[in-house]
N, C-alpha and C positions, 0 to 999 in steps of 0.2 A: 207902769209897764204896758197898760193898754194903749198908750199913745205911740208906742214903738211898733212899727210894722214888722211882721214876721216874714222871713224869706223862705219861700217854698219853691223848690225847683228853679232857683235863681230869680224868682219874681216876688216883689214885695207885696204882702197882703195885709190890709188894715184889719185890726182886731177890735171887736166890740163885745160888750157884755150886757146882759139884761138881768135885772133882779126883781123879784116880786116881793112886796112887803105888805103886811096887814097888821094893824094895831087892834088887839082884841077889844079894847074899849070903843074903838071907832066902828067896827063891824057888829058889835053887840053880842058877842058870844065868846065862850071859853073853850068851845069845841075845836080842837086842833085840826081835824079834818076839814071843817068848814073854813077855818082860817087859811089853811093851805090852798083850798079851792079858790078862795077870794083873792089871795096873793097871786095865784096863777092867772086868774081872770084879769087882774089889774096889770100884771106883767104884759099880757098880750094887748091890752088897751094901750099901754105905753109904747109897745113896739109899733103899733099901727098909727099912733099919733105923733111919735117921735119925741115924746116928752115923758117926764116922770109922772107916774100915777100911783097914788096910795089907795089901797083897797077901801071901798065904801060898803055900806050895808047892801047896796044893789049887787056888788060883786059877790057877796056871800050867798046870794040867792040864784046864782047862775046854775042852770040845770047840769047835772052830772050823771055819768054812767061809769060804774066801777071806779068811783072817786076821781074821775077825770072829766073835763068839760066835754059835753056832748059833741061828737064829730071829730074828736082828737084820736090819734092812734091808741089802741087799747080799749076803745069804747064799743067794739063790735058786739052785737047781740045776734046770735043765730047766723053768724057769718057776714052780717051787713053792718056798716057803721051806723050808729044811732044818731 
């Protein structure tokens, strides 16, 4: 279905999807919040590189604020982005 453009206001728009994935044995933890953060970090690495990226131990150590990667929406501390 993602290969079929969606028509919006008479104009064809290509559709794409990104998925973050983390294997607990690869990142070395069973903590699901750490796994989710690692998957999120890998997802954005993949978006920026244009290829699939499976989370690594390094992705599991990405700094976070309020369980989100630092600098992302929802990470404000005292009204400023962290």
